[in-house]
KEROMAR-354554 format. One line per 2 residues: number of its first residue (from 1); for each residue x, y, z of C-alpha. Coordinates in steps of 0.5 Angstrom, whole numbers, plus 500, padded with zeros to 3 digits. Layout:
N
NUM> X,Y,Z; ...
// end
This chain:
88
1> 247,138,277; 243,134,271
3> 241,140,266; 236,139,260
5> 240,145,256; 246,149,256
7> 245,155,260; 246,160,256
9> 255,162,259; 257,156,257
11> 254,157,251; 256,163,249
13> 263,161,253; 263,155,248
15> 262,159,242; 267,165,243
17> 272,166,238; 279,165,240
19> 287,162,239; 288,162,247
21> 283,161,253; 290,162,258
23> 291,155,258; 291,148,254
25> 284,147,256; 278,151,259
27> 273,148,262; 265,151,260
29> 262,147,265; 259,141,268
31> 254,136,268; 250,130,269
33> 248,126,275; 253,125,281
35> 254,118,281; 257,120,273
37> 258,126,273; 261,129,266
39> 265,136,263; 264,139,256
41> 272,142,256; 275,147,250
43> 282,144,248; 287,150,245
45> 286,149,239; 277,150,240
47> 274,144,238; 270,142,245
49> 270,135,249; 265,132,252
51> 271,128,259; 267,123,264
53> 272,121,270; 277,115,267
55> 278,119,261; 285,122,258
57> 285,129,255; 292,133,253
59> 296,128,257; 291,129,263
61> 287,125,266; 281,126,269
63> 281,124,275; 275,128,279
65> 269,133,276; 266,136,282
67> 261,143,280; 264,147,277
69> 270,144,277; 275,138,275
71> 280,134,277; 286,133,271
73> 293,128,274; 300,127,271
75> 305,123,272; 303,124,280
77> 300,131,280; 293,134,280
79> 291,139,280; 284,143,279
81> 281,146,274; 276,151,275
83> 271,155,271; 274,162,268
85> 270,167,272; 264,171,268
87> 267,176,263; 274,174,263
// end
């Protein structure tokens, strides 16, 4: 999973200007070693945030990070946030 550069598709998604990405968070990419993976999220306000397991974002806890998806939990309920489909 480790990468030295940001893939072009991730960089393009991270720099798009939009008012609504279809949800409060958009997963832009996952990276890092399997022992400590990280994810790059785009918030509704357009800011980006790098998160690791255990971090809080928008009132949710990052409980797992896998290639191309992140599990977020709030009030005992977890959901997966997947990478958007290309050209979505």
